[in-house]
N, C-alpha and C positions, 0 to 999 in steps of 0.2 A: 617436564614430561607429563603427558595427559593420559590418565587411566579411565577406562569405562569399567565400572564395577557392576557386574550383573548379580542380582540377589534373587534366589529361588525360594520357594515355600517350604522351608524346613525349620525345625526348632532352633537350628544354629544360625538362623538369619540375624539374630541379635548381635552375633559376633561380627557381622559385616560392618556394623557401625565402628567397632574397635579397629577393624582392618582399614576402614576409610581413614581414621585418625592416624594409624601407623603409616600409611602411604603418604599422607600429608606431612607428617613429621619428617619424612625423608625427601620432601621437596616436590611431590607429585600434586598435580591438579586432578581432582576426581569428580566424575559425573556418574550418577547411579541410574541403572535401569532395573526395574523390578517386574517380576511376574505378578499376576493377579493373586496367586496363592501366597506370595511373599507378603502382600499387604495384610494378610490375616495374622501375621506374626509381628510385624513392625510397620509403622506408618511411613508413607513417603515424606511427610513433614519432617520426621527425624532426620532423614538423609538430606533433605533440602537445607535444613538448618545447619547441619554439619559441613556440607559440601559448598554451600553458597550457590548451588546450581539447580536448575530445574531437574526434577526426577522424571525419567521416561518410564511410562507404564502402559501405553497403548499404541497399537499399530496405527491408529487413526490420528495420532498427533502430527501436526504439520507446523511449519514456521514460515513466515514470509521471508522471501529472498530479496534483499535490496539491490541485488545485481541484475534484476530483470531488465529487459529492454523492450521498447515499444509500449503499447497500451495494455498488453496482457499482464496479469498478475502472476508471478512465479512463486513456487513453493519448494522448499527442501523436503525431500522424503526422508524423515528423520532416522528411520531404522537403517538406512543406507548411509546418510550423511554422518551419523554419530561416530562410526568407526573410522571414517575417512579423515576425521580431524584428530584422531587419537593415536597413541603409540602402542597401546596394548589393551586387550579385552580380558578382564579377569572375572570368572564366574565363581562366586564363593558366598554361600554354599551352592554346590551343584547337586541337585537331586538326581535320583535314578531316572526320573522322567525326562529331565533336561538332557542328561547324557544320551538317552535314547533318541531324543529329538535331534541333537547335534550330530550324532553318528549317522542317522538315516536321512538327514536333510529336511526335517519338518520345520516349518516356519509359521506357526499359527499364533504366535504372540510376539511382542516387541523384541524380547531378548533372543529368542530362537531365530527370528528373522535377522536381527543384527549380527548374530554369530555366523549365519549362513552367508551374509554379505561381506563379512570382514575379510580384509586382505592384510591385516596386521597380526602379530603374534597373539595367540590365545592361551591363557593359563586357566586351568580348571582345578578347583579344590572340592572334591566330592564330600558329601556327608549324608549318611543314611543308616538304617538298621543293618546289623552285621549280616543277616541272611540275605538282604537285598544286595549288599556289597559283594557277597560271595557268590551270588547267583551267576550261572554261566552267561546269561544274557547281558548282565551288567559288565562282566569281565570282557565279553566279546565287543561290547560297545566301546569300552575303554581302549581296547587294542586297536579298533578302527580309528579312533581319534589319535592315538599315538602314531599310527602309521601316516596320518595326515599332518603330523608335526605339532599337534596340540600338546602342550606341556601339562602333565598331570602332577598335582601335589597330593601325594598319597595321604589318606586319612590316618589319624592316630588311633591307638587302641586304648580302651578304658571303659568306664561305665557310660552307657548310652541313655538317652532320654527314655527309651522304652523299658529300662531296667536291666537289659542284658549287658554283658561285658564282652568286649571284643572290638574288632576293627570297624570303623565307621564314623568316628568322631572327626569333626572338622579340624584340620591342622591349625596350630596356633597362628594368630595373625602375623606375628613376627616371622614365622617360617614361610608363610605365603608371601609376605612382602619381600623376603630375601630372594625367593624364587622369581618374583616379578622383576626385580631389579637386575638379577642375573640374566634373565631372558633379554631384557632391553639392552644390557651391556653387550650381549653377544650379537644382537641384530646388526647386520651390515658391517660386521667386523672383517669381512673378507673382500671388501670393495678394493679393486685394483689387482686382485689375484686372478690368474688364469689357471684353472685346475683341470688337468687331464686325467680322466677316470676310465678304467676298463671294467667291464661287467659281463656276467654270463659265462657260459662254458663253450670252449672251442670244440669243433667236430672234425675229426680226421677221417676222410673217406676210405672205406674198404672197397666199395664198388658204387655205382650210381645210386644205390638204395640204402646201403648200410654204412655205418660209421662207428668210430670209437669216440665216445663222449663221456660226460660226467653229469652229476646231478645238480650242478649250479643253476639257479633260477634267474640270476641277475638282480635279485631283490636288494642285496647289500650295496651293489654298485649304484643302483637307482636311488636308494635311500641317501647315499653319499651325494649324488648329483642334486637331488632335491634340497638337501640341507645346505649345500654350498650355494645353490642359487638363492635360497631364502636369505642367506647371509651376505649376498651382494657380489659373489664371485662370477666370473665368466666361466662356463663349464663346457668342456668338450668330452663327450661320452663315446667311447669306442666299445660297441656291444657285440658280443657273439650271440650264441643261442640264449634267448631270454624269455621267461614266462610273463614278464611285465613290460609295459611300454616305456620307452625313454621319456623323460619329462619334455614337454613341448618347448620349454624355454631354453633348452640347451642345444648346442650343435651336436648332432648325432651321426655317427658313422657305423655302419653295420659290416661285420666280417664273419667268416665262418671258421677258417682254420687258424692254427697257431702262426703259420707263416704270414697270413693276411693280417693278423693282429700285430705281429712284429713290424711289418712294413708300415702300417697305419700309425702306430705309436711312435716309431723312430722318425717318421716324417713330421709329426706334430710336436716332437719333443722340444724344439727350440722356442715354441710359443708358450710353453707351460712354465709357471713358477712353482707349481706343486703337481706331482704325479702320484696317483693312487692306483696301484695295480690290484683291483679287487676281483678280476676275472680268474676263473679256474682254467688255466691253460694246460692242454694235454702235454704230458712229458714225452710221449712217443707218437710217431705217425707211421703209416704203412709206406714202405719204400716204393712199391709199385701198385697203386690201386687198380683194380680190374676195370677195364673200359665198359664191360657189360655186366649185368646182374649175375652174380655167381649162383650156380645151381646147387641145390641141397645135395650133400653126399655124406658119407660116413665120417669124414674128418676134413679139416681145413687147416692149412698151415699159412701163417702170415709172417712176413719178415718186417720187423719194426726197426726204426732208427730214432734216436733221441731228437726232439725238437730243440731249437736254440733257446738259450736262457734269456728271455726278454727282460726280466727284472735286472739282471746283472748288466746287460747291455745299456739299459737306461742309466743305471748308476755310474757306469764308466763314461758314457757319452753326454751326460747332462751338462748344461752350462753351470758355471759357478753360481752357487746360491740356490739352485733348484732343489726343492725338498722331495725326497723319494720315499714312498710308503708302500710296503709289500704285505701280502697276506700269506700265512702258513696254515693250511688245513691239515691237522694231525689227528691221529687216533690214539697216540700214546706219547709219553715224554714231552708234553706240550712246551714247558719252559725251555728244556734243553734244546729241542728242535728249533724253537723260535729264536733262541740266542745264536745257535749255529747258523741259521739262515741269515740273521741280521749281519753277521760278519762275513759270511761266504758271498753274499750278494752285494754287499756294499751299500745297503739301504740305510735310511735314517731312522725308520720305524718299521717294526714288523708287528702285524696284528695276528696273533696266534689263536686259532680256533680249534676247539675240541669237537670234531665232526662225528665222534662216536656217540654223542649224547642224543637221545631221542627228542624230537620236536625242537631242535635248535640247529642253527647253521644252514646247510643246504636245504633248499625248498621251503624253509620255515620263515615265519615273519619275525622271529626272535633270534637273538644271537648272544653269545657270551665268549669271553676269551681274555687274553692278556695283551696289553700294549707294551712292547719291549723296545727300548732305545738303548744307546750306549751308556746313558747316565741313570736311567730309572726304569721301573716296571710298574704297571698299574693293572690290577685285576678289574675287569668290567663284568659285573654279575649279569645274569640273564635279564635282558631288556629288549625292547623293540629295536629293530635294525635302524630306525630313525634315531633313537637315543644313542645307540652305539656310533652311528655316523657323526653325530655332533661331538661325541667325545674324541673321535679320531681327528675331526677338524679342529677342535680346541688345541690338540697337541700340534697339528700341522701349522696352525696359526702362530703358536708360541715359537715353533722352530723357525718360521718365516720371519718373525720379528727379530729373533736373535741373529739372523744372518746379516741384518742391517746395522747392528750395534758395533 
């Protein structure tokens, strides 16, 4: 395994040498990229001696490419090439400045340019003063990175170099190394799986203008799709009303009503090895939608009828070995309702969300809940939807492996 270790200009830069050694002890080959400010704290010579490799410090570094043809002389653009030859990019310590650059796409030095060009997993271990860590700008940048799938190793708490006590200390090298190897182990672990995911909220027409809908944004379903794609799965996304676009790498099918979603999902069911029903499907629909826009009057009566239970149909009609995951959006009795739905629907896993919490669940970038199976329950604390997506996929992968034993 090859690791690119990015070192930024903070007092914790000296710990990067220890991290390099820890990664090597676990079998990794390490090449270091440093910012100019990092060189004020520790020299490139130190990392070159420890790693046995050239240390990357400048955007203007190039190397000859022996694979050139003809009379012209070819060069590798090293801030692009360096991550193409690696398995993971680790930035430790990551300063507040580097987090801002990575979040907003700045590429004015070797490390930030390499991060922008990277198509491999990225692990970031921040270290800074506690007020800088707590600042809304830093937290917003971290959230942007999480949403893009960057893995954040939270800093520890304790006495800081500035004399303050609080969060901001670089995580211990062993902790960072644990996370790096966990990320690599997870990468491409869903190759060979076809995952059918639903997302967004269905809309049931009242008339040509109005509809019965819900607050689902589709963000959870899209996070699941992106995570599954990154882990090597083929993804089919059936999306209703969504506030975010479907990932371009997946097969995407758009629907509006619960009936349309039912038809699309059942048609595709035979192709899927894992089905994740993350969409918020309307429980009722209007029996006879008005053909013309209804005029405003003192009162309006609508006759509703239940929509068919898509999750239960999937569980009943799936092929042997297909894993089925459902969601339960609840405002009370989260565990009880999740357990009830698990057995009533015949699913393998229910993700129970408490949608009564402010800034979580519907329309939010974060989520929290409980993963409920017949054998176990796991509480997922408030985290980005991408992080929750990976936890759900971890479980689905384990269930998929168990079916072949």
